[in-house]
MILUMKE-7972 format. One record per residue (C-alpha): x, y, z; residue number from 1. Coordinates in steps of 0.2 Angstrom, whole numbers, always signed. Layout:
residues N
+-------+-------+-------+-----+
:     x :     y :     z : pos :
+-------+-------+-------+-----+
:     X :     Y :     Z : NUM :
...
+-------+-------+-------+-----+
end
This chain:
residues 398
+-------+-------+-------+-----+
:     x :     y :     z : pos :
+-------+-------+-------+-----+
:  +560 :  +569 :  +453 :   1 :
:  +547 :  +573 :  +438 :   2 :
:  +563 :  +576 :  +427 :   3 :
:  +569 :  +561 :  +431 :   4 :
:  +554 :  +549 :  +430 :   5 :
:  +557 :  +543 :  +448 :   6 :
:  +539 :  +538 :  +456 :   7 :
:  +534 :  +547 :  +472 :   8 :
:  +518 :  +546 :  +484 :   9 :
:  +505 :  +559 :  +477 :  10 :
:  +503 :  +574 :  +489 :  11 :
:  +500 :  +592 :  +489 :  12 :
:  +503 :  +606 :  +502 :  13 :
:  +491 :  +617 :  +511 :  14 :
:  +489 :  +633 :  +522 :  15 :
:  +471 :  +631 :  +527 :  16 :
:  +460 :  +619 :  +535 :  17 :
:  +449 :  +620 :  +517 :  18 :
:  +465 :  +616 :  +506 :  19 :
:  +470 :  +602 :  +517 :  20 :
:  +452 :  +594 :  +517 :  21 :
:  +453 :  +596 :  +498 :  22 :
:  +470 :  +589 :  +494 :  23 :
:  +466 :  +573 :  +507 :  24 :
:  +450 :  +568 :  +500 :  25 :
:  +457 :  +572 :  +480 :  26 :
:  +473 :  +559 :  +487 :  27 :
:  +462 :  +549 :  +498 :  28 :
:  +462 :  +544 :  +516 :  29 :
:  +475 :  +540 :  +527 :  30 :
:  +487 :  +553 :  +523 :  31 :
:  +503 :  +556 :  +530 :  32 :
:  +503 :  +576 :  +537 :  33 :
:  +519 :  +586 :  +545 :  34 :
:  +524 :  +602 :  +545 :  35 :
:  +536 :  +609 :  +530 :  36 :
:  +554 :  +610 :  +542 :  37 :
:  +554 :  +595 :  +552 :  38 :
:  +568 :  +582 :  +562 :  39 :
:  +563 :  +568 :  +569 :  40 :
:  +546 :  +566 :  +564 :  41 :
:  +541 :  +581 :  +574 :  42 :
:  +523 :  +583 :  +573 :  43 :
:  +521 :  +570 :  +559 :  44 :
:  +505 :  +562 :  +560 :  45 :
:  +494 :  +547 :  +551 :  46 :
:  +476 :  +556 :  +548 :  47 :
:  +462 :  +544 :  +543 :  48 :
:  +447 :  +558 :  +543 :  49 :
:  +441 :  +574 :  +538 :  50 :
:  +439 :  +578 :  +558 :  51 :
:  +456 :  +574 :  +562 :  52 :
:  +462 :  +583 :  +549 :  53 :
:  +452 :  +598 :  +555 :  54 :
:  +461 :  +594 :  +573 :  55 :
:  +478 :  +594 :  +565 :  56 :
:  +477 :  +610 :  +556 :  57 :
:  +469 :  +619 :  +569 :  58 :
:  +484 :  +613 :  +582 :  59 :
:  +497 :  +619 :  +568 :  60 :
:  +508 :  +632 :  +573 :  61 :
:  +518 :  +644 :  +563 :  62 :
:  +509 :  +638 :  +547 :  63 :
:  +510 :  +654 :  +531 :  64 :
:  +511 :  +652 :  +513 :  65 :
:  +532 :  +649 :  +516 :  66 :
:  +527 :  +636 :  +527 :  67 :
:  +513 :  +627 :  +523 :  68 :
:  +508 :  +606 :  +529 :  69 :
:  +515 :  +594 :  +520 :  70 :
:  +501 :  +580 :  +514 :  71 :
:  +507 :  +563 :  +505 :  72 :
:  +497 :  +547 :  +501 :  73 :
:  +499 :  +534 :  +516 :  74 :
:  +505 :  +520 :  +509 :  75 :
:  +497 :  +504 :  +511 :  76 :
:  +508 :  +488 :  +518 :  77 :
:  +521 :  +496 :  +510 :  78 :
:  +540 :  +490 :  +515 :  79 :
:  +552 :  +503 :  +518 :  80 :
:  +570 :  +502 :  +514 :  81 :
:  +585 :  +516 :  +515 :  82 :
:  +601 :  +518 :  +505 :  83 :
:  +616 :  +528 :  +511 :  84 :
:  +626 :  +534 :  +497 :  85 :
:  +643 :  +541 :  +491 :  86 :
:  +644 :  +553 :  +477 :  87 :
:  +658 :  +563 :  +469 :  88 :
:  +645 :  +573 :  +458 :  89 :
:  +646 :  +560 :  +442 :  90 :
:  +649 :  +545 :  +451 :  91 :
:  +639 :  +537 :  +465 :  92 :
:  +641 :  +519 :  +475 :  93 :
:  +628 :  +514 :  +487 :  94 :
:  +634 :  +500 :  +498 :  95 :
:  +618 :  +491 :  +500 :  96 :
:  +600 :  +494 :  +504 :  97 :
:  +595 :  +492 :  +522 :  98 :
:  +577 :  +483 :  +522 :  99 :
:  +565 :  +490 :  +537 : 100 :
:  +556 :  +478 :  +546 : 101 :
:  +544 :  +490 :  +553 : 102 :
:  +532 :  +493 :  +538 : 103 :
:  +530 :  +512 :  +531 : 104 :
:  +522 :  +524 :  +544 : 105 :
:  +536 :  +520 :  +556 : 106 :
:  +549 :  +534 :  +559 : 107 :
:  +567 :  +525 :  +550 : 108 :
:  +575 :  +529 :  +567 : 109 :
:  +562 :  +519 :  +576 : 110 :
:  +560 :  +504 :  +566 : 111 :
:  +572 :  +490 :  +565 : 112 :
:  +580 :  +487 :  +549 : 113 :
:  +590 :  +472 :  +539 : 114 :
:  +607 :  +476 :  +533 : 115 :
:  +608 :  +468 :  +519 : 116 :
:  +591 :  +469 :  +513 : 117 :
:  +585 :  +449 :  +515 : 118 :
:  +566 :  +450 :  +505 : 119 :
:  +566 :  +462 :  +492 : 120 :
:  +569 :  +456 :  +474 : 121 :
:  +586 :  +457 :  +462 : 122 :
:  +574 :  +468 :  +453 : 123 :
:  +570 :  +479 :  +469 : 124 :
:  +586 :  +482 :  +476 : 125 :
:  +594 :  +487 :  +457 : 126 :
:  +580 :  +500 :  +455 : 127 :
:  +584 :  +507 :  +474 : 128 :
:  +603 :  +508 :  +468 : 129 :
:  +598 :  +516 :  +452 : 130 :
:  +586 :  +529 :  +458 : 131 :
:  +599 :  +535 :  +470 : 132 :
:  +615 :  +537 :  +459 : 133 :
:  +600 :  +546 :  +447 : 134 :
:  +594 :  +558 :  +462 : 135 :
:  +614 :  +559 :  +467 : 136 :
:  +622 :  +565 :  +451 : 137 :
:  +607 :  +577 :  +446 : 138 :
:  +608 :  +585 :  +463 : 139 :
:  +627 :  +586 :  +463 : 140 :
:  +630 :  +577 :  +480 : 141 :
:  +648 :  +580 :  +485 : 142 :
:  +649 :  +567 :  +501 : 143 :
:  +637 :  +555 :  +507 : 144 :
:  +620 :  +554 :  +505 : 145 :
:  +602 :  +547 :  +513 : 146 :
:  +589 :  +539 :  +504 : 147 :
:  +572 :  +532 :  +511 : 148 :
:  +560 :  +522 :  +498 : 149 :
:  +545 :  +512 :  +502 : 150 :
:  +539 :  +499 :  +490 : 151 :
:  +521 :  +496 :  +488 : 152 :
:  +512 :  +484 :  +474 : 153 :
:  +532 :  +480 :  +469 : 154 :
:  +533 :  +501 :  +465 : 155 :
:  +547 :  +510 :  +470 : 156 :
:  +542 :  +526 :  +480 : 157 :
:  +555 :  +541 :  +485 : 158 :
:  +549 :  +546 :  +502 : 159 :
:  +565 :  +558 :  +505 : 160 :
:  +580 :  +562 :  +497 : 161 :
:  +592 :  +570 :  +511 : 162 :
:  +610 :  +576 :  +503 : 163 :
:  +617 :  +574 :  +522 : 164 :
:  +626 :  +560 :  +532 : 165 :
:  +611 :  +548 :  +540 : 166 :
:  +614 :  +540 :  +557 : 167 :
:  +613 :  +524 :  +548 : 168 :
:  +633 :  +526 :  +540 : 169 :
:  +639 :  +519 :  +554 : 170 :
:  +631 :  +504 :  +557 : 171 :
:  +633 :  +503 :  +534 : 172 :
:  +651 :  +505 :  +535 : 173 :
:  +652 :  +492 :  +549 : 174 :
:  +642 :  +479 :  +539 : 175 :
:  +648 :  +480 :  +522 : 176 :
:  +669 :  +484 :  +528 : 177 :
:  +669 :  +501 :  +520 : 178 :
:  +676 :  +516 :  +530 : 179 :
:  +661 :  +528 :  +522 : 180 :
:  +666 :  +544 :  +531 : 181 :
:  +684 :  +543 :  +524 : 182 :
:  +679 :  +541 :  +506 : 183 :
:  +668 :  +556 :  +508 : 184 :
:  +679 :  +566 :  +516 : 185 :
:  +691 :  +561 :  +501 : 186 :
:  +679 :  +567 :  +489 : 187 :
:  +676 :  +582 :  +499 : 188 :
:  +694 :  +587 :  +502 : 189 :
:  +701 :  +583 :  +484 : 190 :
:  +701 :  +600 :  +476 : 191 :
:  +714 :  +604 :  +490 : 192 :
:  +723 :  +588 :  +491 : 193 :
:  +722 :  +587 :  +470 : 194 :
:  +718 :  +567 :  +473 : 195 :
:  +706 :  +560 :  +462 : 196 :
:  +688 :  +553 :  +467 : 197 :
:  +686 :  +536 :  +478 : 198 :
:  +670 :  +534 :  +470 : 199 :
:  +673 :  +524 :  +454 : 200 :
:  +684 :  +511 :  +461 : 201 :
:  +670 :  +505 :  +473 : 202 :
:  +664 :  +489 :  +470 : 203 :
:  +649 :  +479 :  +476 : 204 :
:  +652 :  +466 :  +487 : 205 :
:  +647 :  +449 :  +492 : 206 :
:  +642 :  +451 :  +512 : 207 :
:  +638 :  +435 :  +518 : 208 :
:  +631 :  +440 :  +534 : 209 :
:  +617 :  +451 :  +542 : 210 :
:  +618 :  +465 :  +552 : 211 :
:  +604 :  +470 :  +563 : 212 :
:  +598 :  +489 :  +567 : 213 :
:  +589 :  +491 :  +583 : 214 :
:  +582 :  +506 :  +591 : 215 :
:  +584 :  +510 :  +609 : 216 :
:  +569 :  +517 :  +617 : 217 :
:  +568 :  +529 :  +634 : 218 :
:  +551 :  +522 :  +640 : 219 :
:  +557 :  +512 :  +655 : 220 :
:  +562 :  +529 :  +661 : 221 :
:  +544 :  +537 :  +657 : 222 :
:  +532 :  +522 :  +662 : 223 :
:  +516 :  +532 :  +660 : 224 :
:  +519 :  +536 :  +641 : 225 :
:  +512 :  +524 :  +629 : 226 :
:  +525 :  +517 :  +618 : 227 :
:  +515 :  +512 :  +601 : 228 :
:  +528 :  +517 :  +587 : 229 :
:  +521 :  +531 :  +574 : 230 :
:  +530 :  +544 :  +562 : 231 :
:  +537 :  +553 :  +575 : 232 :
:  +554 :  +547 :  +582 : 233 :
:  +554 :  +544 :  +599 : 234 :
:  +571 :  +533 :  +601 : 235 :
:  +587 :  +539 :  +609 : 236 :
:  +602 :  +527 :  +600 : 237 :
:  +601 :  +509 :  +593 : 238 :
:  +613 :  +496 :  +592 : 239 :
:  +618 :  +483 :  +580 : 240 :
:  +619 :  +464 :  +580 : 241 :
:  +628 :  +454 :  +568 : 242 :
:  +628 :  +435 :  +563 : 243 :
:  +628 :  +425 :  +546 : 244 :
:  +610 :  +418 :  +552 : 245 :
:  +595 :  +433 :  +552 : 246 :
:  +586 :  +426 :  +567 : 247 :
:  +603 :  +427 :  +579 : 248 :
:  +605 :  +443 :  +572 : 249 :
:  +589 :  +450 :  +580 : 250 :
:  +589 :  +441 :  +595 : 251 :
:  +608 :  +449 :  +597 : 252 :
:  +602 :  +467 :  +594 : 253 :
:  +587 :  +465 :  +608 : 254 :
:  +597 :  +459 :  +620 : 255 :
:  +608 :  +475 :  +617 : 256 :
:  +594 :  +486 :  +619 : 257 :
:  +591 :  +476 :  +635 : 258 :
:  +574 :  +468 :  +628 : 259 :
:  +580 :  +452 :  +630 : 260 :
:  +569 :  +439 :  +623 : 261 :
:  +563 :  +422 :  +631 : 262 :
:  +566 :  +405 :  +626 : 263 :
:  +550 :  +399 :  +635 : 264 :
:  +536 :  +403 :  +642 : 265 :
:  +520 :  +411 :  +640 : 266 :
:  +515 :  +423 :  +624 : 267 :
:  +502 :  +435 :  +624 : 268 :
:  +493 :  +442 :  +610 : 269 :
:  +481 :  +455 :  +608 : 270 :
:  +480 :  +462 :  +588 : 271 :
:  +470 :  +474 :  +581 : 272 :
:  +458 :  +469 :  +566 : 273 :
:  +472 :  +478 :  +553 : 274 :
:  +485 :  +466 :  +559 : 275 :
:  +475 :  +452 :  +559 : 276 :
:  +480 :  +447 :  +541 : 277 :
:  +498 :  +442 :  +548 : 278 :
:  +490 :  +434 :  +565 : 279 :
:  +489 :  +417 :  +561 : 280 :
:  +507 :  +415 :  +555 : 281 :
:  +515 :  +422 :  +571 : 282 :
:  +502 :  +412 :  +583 : 283 :
:  +510 :  +397 :  +575 : 284 :
:  +528 :  +403 :  +576 : 285 :
:  +527 :  +402 :  +591 : 286 :
:  +518 :  +385 :  +594 : 287 :
:  +530 :  +379 :  +585 : 288 :
:  +544 :  +385 :  +596 : 289 :
:  +536 :  +378 :  +611 : 290 :
:  +527 :  +395 :  +621 : 291 :
:  +511 :  +392 :  +627 : 292 :
:  +499 :  +407 :  +619 : 293 :
:  +487 :  +418 :  +628 : 294 :
:  +474 :  +429 :  +618 : 295 :
:  +460 :  +441 :  +620 : 296 :
:  +443 :  +438 :  +611 : 297 :
:  +443 :  +439 :  +594 : 298 :
:  +461 :  +436 :  +593 : 299 :
:  +460 :  +419 :  +602 : 300 :
:  +445 :  +415 :  +592 : 301 :
:  +454 :  +417 :  +576 : 302 :
:  +467 :  +407 :  +583 : 303 :
:  +460 :  +394 :  +589 : 304 :
:  +449 :  +392 :  +573 : 305 :
:  +465 :  +388 :  +564 : 306 :
:  +467 :  +373 :  +575 : 307 :
:  +481 :  +380 :  +585 : 308 :
:  +480 :  +380 :  +604 : 309 :
:  +478 :  +394 :  +614 : 310 :
:  +470 :  +402 :  +630 : 311 :
:  +458 :  +415 :  +633 : 312 :
:  +462 :  +430 :  +644 : 313 :
:  +450 :  +442 :  +649 : 314 :
:  +455 :  +464 :  +646 : 315 :
:  +456 :  +475 :  +660 : 316 :
:  +437 :  +480 :  +657 : 317 :
:  +431 :  +460 :  +657 : 318 :
:  +434 :  +456 :  +674 : 319 :
:  +446 :  +445 :  +684 : 320 :
:  +458 :  +438 :  +683 : 321 :
:  +463 :  +449 :  +667 : 322 :
:  +481 :  +453 :  +658 : 323 :
:  +485 :  +466 :  +671 : 324 :
:  +484 :  +453 :  +684 : 325 :
:  +493 :  +439 :  +675 : 326 :
:  +508 :  +453 :  +670 : 327 :
:  +509 :  +456 :  +690 : 328 :
:  +510 :  +438 :  +693 : 329 :
:  +524 :  +434 :  +681 : 330 :
:  +515 :  +425 :  +671 : 331 :
:  +516 :  +432 :  +653 : 332 :
:  +533 :  +430 :  +646 : 333 :
:  +531 :  +440 :  +630 : 334 :
:  +517 :  +453 :  +625 : 335 :
:  +513 :  +456 :  +606 : 336 :
:  +499 :  +470 :  +608 : 337 :
:  +497 :  +479 :  +590 : 338 :
:  +486 :  +497 :  +592 : 339 :
:  +473 :  +501 :  +580 : 340 :
:  +473 :  +518 :  +577 : 341 :
:  +463 :  +534 :  +586 : 342 :
:  +452 :  +522 :  +595 : 343 :
:  +461 :  +506 :  +602 : 344 :
:  +476 :  +516 :  +606 : 345 :
:  +470 :  +523 :  +622 : 346 :
:  +459 :  +509 :  +626 : 347 :
:  +474 :  +495 :  +625 : 348 :
:  +489 :  +507 :  +631 : 349 :
:  +489 :  +500 :  +648 : 350 :
:  +493 :  +483 :  +641 : 351 :
:  +509 :  +491 :  +633 : 352 :
:  +512 :  +502 :  +650 : 353 :
:  +511 :  +486 :  +661 : 354 :
:  +524 :  +478 :  +651 : 355 :
:  +534 :  +492 :  +652 : 356 :
:  +533 :  +495 :  +671 : 357 :
:  +536 :  +473 :  +676 : 358 :
:  +548 :  +474 :  +661 : 359 :
:  +543 :  +461 :  +651 : 360 :
:  +548 :  +461 :  +631 : 361 :
:  +533 :  +468 :  +619 : 362 :
:  +531 :  +471 :  +602 : 363 :
:  +518 :  +483 :  +594 : 364 :
:  +521 :  +479 :  +576 : 365 :
:  +518 :  +461 :  +567 : 366 :
:  +533 :  +462 :  +558 : 367 :
:  +545 :  +463 :  +575 : 368 :
:  +532 :  +449 :  +582 : 369 :
:  +539 :  +438 :  +569 : 370 :
:  +556 :  +443 :  +571 : 371 :
:  +556 :  +440 :  +588 : 372 :
:  +551 :  +422 :  +585 : 373 :
:  +564 :  +419 :  +571 : 374 :
:  +578 :  +425 :  +584 : 375 :
:  +571 :  +413 :  +598 : 376 :
:  +571 :  +399 :  +585 : 377 :
:  +588 :  +402 :  +580 : 378 :
:  +594 :  +402 :  +597 : 379 :
:  +584 :  +388 :  +602 : 380 :
:  +590 :  +379 :  +588 : 381 :
:  +610 :  +384 :  +591 : 382 :
:  +608 :  +385 :  +611 : 383 :
:  +621 :  +399 :  +611 : 384 :
:  +624 :  +415 :  +602 : 385 :
:  +640 :  +414 :  +591 : 386 :
:  +654 :  +425 :  +593 : 387 :
:  +666 :  +433 :  +580 : 388 :
:  +674 :  +449 :  +579 : 389 :
:  +671 :  +462 :  +567 : 390 :
:  +688 :  +458 :  +556 : 391 :
:  +682 :  +439 :  +554 : 392 :
:  +664 :  +445 :  +545 : 393 :
:  +675 :  +457 :  +536 : 394 :
:  +687 :  +443 :  +531 : 395 :
:  +673 :  +433 :  +522 : 396 :
:  +664 :  +448 :  +512 : 397 :
:  +670 :  +443 :  +493 : 398 :
+-------+-------+-------+-----+
end
């Protein structure tokens, strides 16, 4: 990356606790820490202070000079993106850039994403494609490659370069009408077949629909596990919703995961201080689509202070009737509860566990809450889901 002049988050490698503390304090907390060799984000954590770093390092297994702990600066309020590419070592083609709905810090396998990107600028998309092509050619990739990026303050940072196929290849192929595996196979077998590389002939397309990927989680089978999302992957599958309207595509994806969004009823909002910057926007969106709003403590005060009608609800330790009573009595249709790190994760986990137990749709990020409001609004406006074959979607691609 240094050779190509491509930005990466400030990082370091540590074997001892003292080394880890020195790097983390030089970079500045919070930091992302992980083992050298990891699949699915196993062992990855966001560390907020020296105490957490000491605990992490003391629990780390098999750390040696050849297998150090990797420490990266955590990008604040950053949009995460992906690009799947096809390269023949000299040319590279990126069908589309995927935009994650959840912010950076949630594992890419667990984050919902929009394809093609909806909120990125033309410059950001062009930068991501340019970086991807430069890296693929520099690494002499022949076949498929997956790149992970994060955008903080309009700067595109490289998170990962994976010279291999990604789980998103089938999704990109379906949305963009390109058989990526077939093209990659033609590249890899060209020394045998003698056929020229197909990559130079691939052209950008105007895609008039959206694909929304959503992760499928096994939490219904493990009801005592807190379903909060983080850098460690917890999903066991994924689905795809397609529509010319983003909200409808998101609704379809949620329906496919069996997390069907309600079209009316009562939404519970209990949001940590870090996420209150988006609270009014979310509360306003649900109020406008006809939902009754229940909220806890400071969340309630902020919503009412903005002139949005809401009712206050008690937490578990504040008396009765409380949140768990309302959930058990089927008085809540949708739950939006965002944890606040190492303290609130445990305090509020009972809300998320009760949601799973009673099969109530729930969101643990504000990005997912916004997308859910869009999905409900789209379906209420159209009254039914549009159905098209994949071939019909592909026929409209220019």
